Each structure stands twice: as structure tokens, then as C-alpha cells.
TORVEXSE-849069 format. One record per residue (C-alpha): residue number from 0; residue in one letter; x, y, z. Coordinates in Angstrom, 1 decimal. Example, Ala and Ser with C-alpha at 12.3 -4.5 7.8 and 13.67 -1.06 7.14 Angstrom:
<vodos>
VODO num residuo   east  north     up
VODO   0       A   12.3   -4.5    7.8
VODO   1       S   13.7   -1.1    7.1
</vodos>
This chain:
<vodos>
VODO num residuo   east  north     up
VODO   0       M   90.3   84.6  130.3
VODO   1       E   90.6   82.6  133.6
VODO   2       I   92.1   83.4  137.0
VODO   3       L   95.4   81.7  137.7
VODO   4       K   96.8   81.4  141.1
VODO   5       V  100.4   80.6  142.0
VODO   6       V  102.1   80.5  145.3
VODO   7       T  105.7   81.8  145.9
VODO   8       P  108.2   80.0  148.2
VODO   9       R  107.6   82.7  150.7
VODO  10       G  103.9   81.9  150.9
VODO  11       L  102.4   84.8  148.9
VODO  12       E   99.6   83.8  146.5
VODO  13       L  100.0   85.7  143.3
VODO  14       V   96.7   86.1  141.4
VODO  15       G   97.2   86.2  137.6
VODO  16       T   95.0   85.5  134.6
VODO  17       I   95.5   83.1  131.6
VODO  18       F   94.2   83.5  128.1
VODO  19       G   94.1   80.1  126.2
VODO  20       D   95.1   76.8  127.8
VODO  21       T   97.8   74.2  128.1
VODO  22       S   96.8   72.6  124.8
VODO  23       N   98.9   75.2  123.2
VODO  24       D  102.7   74.6  123.0
VODO  25       T  103.6   78.2  123.7
VODO  26       V  102.9   80.6  126.5
VODO  27       V  103.7   84.3  126.9
VODO  28       I  104.2   85.3  130.5
VODO  29       M  103.7   89.1  130.7
VODO  30       L  104.9   90.9  133.8
VODO  31       T  102.8   94.1  134.3
VODO  32       G  104.0   97.6  135.2
VODO  33       I  103.5   99.2  138.6
VODO  34       C   99.8   99.5  139.5
VODO  35       S   98.9   97.8  136.3
VODO  36       N   96.6   94.8  136.0
VODO  37       V   94.5   93.1  133.4
VODO  38       F   91.3   94.5  134.9
VODO  39       Q   92.2   98.1  134.4
VODO  40       N   94.8   98.0  131.6
VODO  41       E   93.4   97.3  128.2
VODO  42       L   96.8   96.9  126.7
VODO  43       L   97.2   93.7  128.8
VODO  44       Y   93.7   92.3  127.9
VODO  45       K   94.1   93.1  124.2
VODO  46       T   97.4   91.3  124.1
VODO  47       G   96.2   88.2  125.9
VODO  48       Q   93.1   88.0  123.8
VODO  49       L   94.9   88.3  120.4
VODO  50       L   97.7   85.8  121.3
VODO  51       S   95.1   83.2  122.4
VODO  52       E   93.1   83.7  119.1
VODO  53       N   96.4   82.8  117.3
VODO  54       G   97.1   79.7  119.2
VODO  55       I   99.5   81.2  121.8
VODO  56       S   98.5   81.1  125.5
VODO  57       C   99.2   84.3  127.6
VODO  58       I   99.6   84.6  131.4
VODO  59       I   99.2   88.1  132.6
VODO  60       A  101.6   87.9  135.6
VODO  61       H  100.3   90.1  138.4
VODO  62       A  103.1   90.3  140.8
VODO  63       H  103.3   91.9  144.3
VODO  64       D  102.7   95.4  143.0
VODO  65       S   99.8   95.0  140.5
VODO  66       F   97.1   96.5  142.6
VODO  67       S   97.0   99.4  144.9
VODO  68       C   95.6   97.2  147.6
VODO  69       F   94.6   93.6  147.5
VODO  70       A   93.9   90.7  149.9
VODO  71       Y   95.9   87.5  149.6
VODO  72       S   96.3   84.1  151.3
VODO  73       D   99.6   83.8  153.1
VODO  74       F   99.9   80.0  153.2
VODO  75       S  103.0   80.2  155.4
VODO  76       I  100.7   81.3  158.3
VODO  77       G   97.3   80.3  157.1
VODO  78       K   95.8   83.8  157.3
VODO  79       Q   94.6   86.6  155.0
VODO  80       R   96.8   89.7  154.5
VODO  81       H   96.7   92.9  152.6
VODO  82       A   99.5   94.0  150.2
VODO  83       G  100.0   95.8  147.0
VODO  84       V  102.1   98.6  145.6
VODO  85       F  101.4  100.8  148.6
VODO  86       N  103.5   98.3  150.7
VODO  87       D  105.7   96.6  148.2
VODO  88       D  108.9   94.5  148.6
VODO  89       F  111.1   95.0  145.6
VODO  90       N  113.6   92.5  146.9
VODO  91       M  111.1   89.7  145.9
VODO  92       V  111.1   90.6  142.2
VODO  93       Y  113.2   87.6  141.1
VODO  94       E  111.1   85.2  143.2
VODO  95       D  107.8   86.5  141.8
VODO  96       V  108.9   86.1  138.2
VODO  97       E  110.5   82.7  138.8
VODO  98       T  107.3   81.4  140.3
VODO  99       Y  105.4   82.1  137.3
VODO 100       V  108.0   80.7  134.9
VODO 101       K  108.5   77.5  136.8
VODO 102       Y  104.7   77.0  137.3
VODO 103       A  104.2   77.4  133.5
VODO 104       K  106.9   75.0  132.7
VODO 105       E  106.8   72.4  135.4
VODO 106       E  103.1   72.4  136.4
VODO 107       M  101.4   73.5  133.2
VODO 108       G  103.7   71.8  130.9
VODO 109       F  104.3   74.5  128.2
VODO 110       K  107.1   73.7  125.8
VODO 111       N  107.9   77.2  124.8
VODO 112       I  108.1   80.1  127.2
VODO 113       I  108.3   83.7  126.2
VODO 114       L  108.9   86.2  129.0
VODO 115       A  107.5   89.7  128.3
VODO 116       G  107.1   92.8  130.3
VODO 117       H  105.7   96.3  130.0
VODO 118       S  107.1   99.3  131.8
VODO 119       L  108.5   98.2  135.1
VODO 120       G  107.6   94.7  134.2
VODO 121       S  110.3   94.9  131.6
VODO 122       N  112.9   95.8  134.3
VODO 123       K  111.6   92.8  136.2
VODO 124       I  112.2   90.3  133.4
VODO 125       I  115.6   91.8  132.6
VODO 126       H  116.5   91.3  136.2
VODO 127       Y  115.3   87.7  136.3
VODO 128       L  116.7   86.7  132.9
VODO 129       G  120.0   88.3  133.6
VODO 130       N  120.5   86.5  136.7
VODO 131       T  118.8   83.0  136.5
VODO 132       P  120.8   79.9  136.0
VODO 133       D  117.8   78.3  134.3
VODO 134       D  117.1   78.2  130.6
VODO 135       Y  113.3   78.1  130.7
VODO 136       A  112.7   81.2  128.7
VODO 137       D  113.1   80.8  124.9
VODO 138       Y  112.5   84.4  124.0
VODO 139       F  112.0   87.8  125.6
VODO 140       I  109.9   90.9  124.8
VODO 141       V  110.9   94.1  126.5
VODO 142       S  108.5   97.0  126.1
VODO 143       S  108.6  100.5  127.5
VODO 144       P  111.3   99.7  130.1
VODO 145       V  112.2  102.4  132.6
VODO 146       D  115.4  104.1  133.7
VODO 147       I  114.3  104.4  137.2
VODO 148       M  116.6  107.2  138.4
VODO 149       H  115.6  109.3  135.4
VODO 150       W  111.9  108.4  136.0
VODO 151       W  112.4  109.9  139.5
VODO 152       N  113.3  113.2  137.8
VODO 153       V  110.3  113.5  135.5
VODO 154       M  107.3  112.2  137.5
VODO 155       P  105.3  114.6  139.5
VODO 156       N  105.3  114.7  143.4
VODO 157       I  108.5  112.5  143.6
VODO 158       D  110.7  114.9  145.5
VODO 159       R  107.9  115.8  147.9
VODO 160       C  107.2  112.1  148.4
VODO 161       F  110.8  111.2  148.9
VODO 162       E  111.4  114.0  151.5
VODO 163       M  108.2  113.2  153.4
VODO 164       A  109.0  109.5  153.3
VODO 165       K  112.5  110.0  154.8
VODO 166       S  111.0  112.2  157.6
VODO 167       W  108.3  109.8  158.4
VODO 168       V  110.7  106.8  158.5
VODO 169       D  113.0  108.8  160.9
VODO 170       E  109.8  109.4  163.1
VODO 171       G  109.0  105.7  163.1
VODO 172       R  106.0  106.1  160.7
VODO 173       G  107.4  104.0  157.9
VODO 174       D  104.3  101.9  157.6
VODO 175       D  102.0  104.9  157.1
VODO 176       I  100.7  105.8  153.6
VODO 177       L  101.7  109.2  152.4
VODO 178       P   98.8  111.7  152.1
VODO 179       F   99.2  112.1  148.3
VODO 180       L   99.8  109.8  145.3
VODO 181       F  103.4  108.7  144.6
VODO 182       G  104.3  109.9  141.1
VODO 183       G  100.6  111.2  140.8
VODO 184       F   99.2  107.7  140.4
VODO 185       S   99.8  105.4  143.4
VODO 186       P   99.4  105.3  147.1
VODO 187       M  102.6  104.2  148.9
VODO 188       T  103.9  103.8  152.5
VODO 189       A  107.0  105.8  153.5
VODO 190       N  109.0  102.6  153.6
VODO 191       T  108.0  101.5  150.1
VODO 192       V  108.9  105.0  148.7
VODO 193       L  112.4  104.6  150.0
VODO 194       A  112.6  100.9  148.9
VODO 195       F  111.6  102.0  145.4
VODO 196       Y  114.4  104.5  145.4
VODO 197       N  116.9  101.9  146.6
VODO 198       A  115.7   99.1  144.3
VODO 199       D  119.1   98.4  142.7
VODO 200       N  117.9   95.1  141.2
VODO 201       L  115.5   97.2  138.9
VODO 202       K  118.1   99.8  137.9
VODO 203       N  119.0   97.8  134.8
VODO 204       C  118.2  100.4  132.1
VODO 205       P  120.5  103.3  133.0
VODO 206       V  120.5  105.0  129.6
VODO 207       L  119.8  108.6  130.7
VODO 208       S  120.7  108.6  134.4
VODO 209       G  123.9  106.6  134.2
VODO 210       Q  122.8  105.2  137.6
VODO 211       G  122.5  101.4  137.6
VODO 212       E  124.0   98.3  136.0
VODO 213       T  124.0   96.8  132.5
VODO 214       K  125.4   93.4  133.3
VODO 215       S  121.8   91.9  133.4
VODO 216       L  121.2   93.0  129.8
VODO 217       Y  124.5   91.5  128.7
VODO 218       N  123.6   88.3  130.5
VODO 219       L  120.3   87.8  128.7
VODO 220       K  120.5   84.2  127.4
VODO 221       P  117.8   84.2  124.8
VODO 222       N  117.4   86.6  121.9
VODO 223       G  114.3   88.8  121.9
VODO 224       A  112.6   92.1  120.9
VODO 225       F  112.6   95.6  122.3
VODO 226       I  109.5   97.7  121.8
VODO 227       I  109.1  101.4  122.4
VODO 228       G  106.5  104.1  121.6
VODO 229       S  107.9  107.1  119.6
VODO 230       K  106.2  109.4  122.2
VODO 231       D  107.3  107.6  125.3
VODO 232       S  107.6  110.4  127.8
VODO 233       V  109.9  108.8  130.2
VODO 234       T  112.7  107.9  127.8
VODO 235       G  114.1  111.3  127.1
VODO 236       D  114.1  113.2  123.8
VODO 237       S  114.7  110.1  121.7
VODO 238       P  112.8  106.9  122.7
VODO 239       K  114.4  105.1  119.7
VODO 240       K  117.9  106.0  120.9
VODO 241       F  116.9  104.9  124.4
VODO 242       I  115.8  101.4  123.2
VODO 243       D  118.7  101.1  120.7
VODO 244       T  121.2  101.8  123.6
VODO 245       L  119.5   99.0  125.7
VODO 246       N  119.9   96.6  122.8
VODO 247       S  123.6   97.5  122.3
VODO 248       W  124.3   96.4  125.9
VODO 249       T  123.1   92.9  125.2
VODO 250       R  125.4   90.1  124.2
VODO 251       D  124.2   89.7  120.6
VODO 252       P  122.3   92.8  119.6
VODO 253       N  122.2   92.0  115.8
VODO 254       H  119.9   89.0  116.7
VODO 255       N  117.3   91.1  118.5
VODO 256       L  114.4   93.1  117.1
VODO 257       V  114.1   96.8  117.9
VODO 258       I  110.7   98.3  117.1
VODO 259       E  109.5  101.8  117.5
VODO 260       V  105.7  102.2  117.3
VODO 261       P  104.9  105.6  115.7
VODO 262       G  102.7  107.9  117.9
VODO 263       A  102.6  105.6  120.9
VODO 264       S  103.0  106.8  124.4
VODO 265       H  104.5  104.9  127.3
VODO 266       I  101.3  103.1  128.0
VODO 267       F  100.3  102.9  124.3
VODO 268       Y   97.1  104.8  125.0
VODO 269       G   94.7  104.5  122.0
VODO 270       K   97.1  102.1  120.4
VODO 271       H   96.5   98.9  122.4
VODO 272       D   95.6   96.9  119.3
VODO 273       V   98.8   98.1  117.7
VODO 274       Y  100.8   96.9  120.7
VODO 275       A   99.1   93.6  120.7
VODO 276       N   99.8   93.0  117.0
VODO 277       T  103.4   94.1  117.4
VODO 278       V  103.9   91.5  120.2
VODO 279       L  102.3   88.8  118.0
VODO 280       D  104.4   89.8  115.0
VODO 281       C  107.6   89.5  117.2
VODO 282       I  106.5   86.0  118.2
VODO 283       Q  105.6   84.8  114.8
VODO 284       N  108.9   86.2  113.4
VODO 285       H  110.8   84.3  116.1
VODO 286       F  109.2   80.9  115.3
VODO 287       S  109.6   81.6  111.6
VODO 288       L  113.4   82.1  112.1
VODO 289       M  113.5   79.0  114.3
VODO 290       S  111.8   76.9  111.6
VODO 291       D  114.1   78.2  109.0
VODO 292       A  117.2   77.3  111.1
VODO 293       V  115.9   73.8  111.3
</vodos>
């Protein structure tokens, strides 16, 4: 595993990691979930390691919200700044994903690009793939996607955070970090809490809440795979029905894989090896089908 740095058009240096190298034809670019990064999420490390052992490079794409707090180089002003999920800008999701994709294709020279995501990272790649004019991605892997407005109803502290955030913004304290963790797991400023609530570009899996859009799913150009754990606590009473519904909103659902991993939670706790092997199986199945078609 090596550190990989890419710079967005707005001057933000994104710090990711890469398993494998450019001698491989194929790279998986995996967008992480909120507050999730390769240094503290074994799911990401296990996946990158297994793929590289099987001749597939893997970029763990840490975007703007992968760390609770991190320092970065802002090349537009030549200074160090601090950012992270506590002070996120959800309007920049498309640019963050595009930066990794174009870097892998144009700078690193990978022939085949598979765009993957876990949790909120899946919503990010749906947003990108459903709106990009480019055809860089050959395949997608969506795992544990989130119906954001339903998520707001099941996570702890959300109402408390939301009400305090609105009050603090009205008082001119929008840049202050709330005194308790958002959703029980992340520090956030008042402005970021409200931005999360209003992130319409990520409300692309509205299975349970009905609040959002499905156009991005329909506009997905490549075929791909949907992966869900049978005990995913943020997908309602039937995770399989949740993921089947998402697939039904794509343009060509019969050509996508839908996989339910028995006993797996939203973060695949205790089943990271199973997750990694499921991702590998999806990719190998894809290339097998491509070979048969030729």
C-alpha cells in the first residue's frame, strides 16, 4: 500500500492510497463512507489487499469527508488548511470523484476502471456516474448505499443535532462544532449538519423515505453489482428488497448482479474478508462475461 495524492480543480489535495501499481490493466477506485478511511476501516484494507494479490490495483479514494479532521495543502493559495467531515462541502462530491477517475485514466494510464463505493461512498459514485458525460468507468460496485432521509430517522442524536445546528446558524455560530457527535460517531459544525440534510445530490437511493431522485440510477452507463448485508440496519426490514428496488431503477437491471451477504451488517463487521472476496468475485465475473462476449 502506498500513499496517493491527487489535486482537485479547486486546489484541495485529496490523500488516498493505492494497492498494486500501474503495471495492472485494471484499477478499482473505491469511495469511502463518511468518516471512513483505510487506516481505521479494515474492510477497505482487506479489499485493496485481496484485489492487488489477484492482479487488480485498488485506489482507496479518501474524499473530503474521510477523516474527522485532517490537514491538507491548498495549492490555490499555497497554504495549509484543516478540513474533514466536521466541516464538509457536499457540493464538491462530483469533483472529488471525477478527480480520482481522471487521474487513474489520464495520469496513471489504467485501461479498465471500476468505480466502487461503500455506504455514503456508494451514493457518491451513483451521483457521479449518473451525471458524467464521460465513459471512463467500465463497471460499478455499489455496496451498502444509504437512503439519507431514512438514515436521519434511525441514527441517534440526529434530531438534537439538527435543531441545535439550526439555532447556532441563526445565531451566527455556523462554523462552531456541535458539543456531541453527529449520529453518535462524527464531530460536525452546525453548517455541515444542515448541508448534509440538504445534500440533494446524494439523495439518490430513496427506497424507504421516498425523498430524493432516481434519475441518477437510471442514467448509470455501465453495468455493475449491488451488494448488501442481510443485517444492514439502515435499509429497513428487508435489506434485499432495498437493494432489489435500487437495481430496478437502473436502465438494464437484468444485466446487474444483486448480492446479499448473509449475516453481514452495514459495515460488514467481522466479515471483511467475505466482503473483499465478494467484490473480487463480481469483478472476475464481469471480465469472464466480457471475454465470452468477444
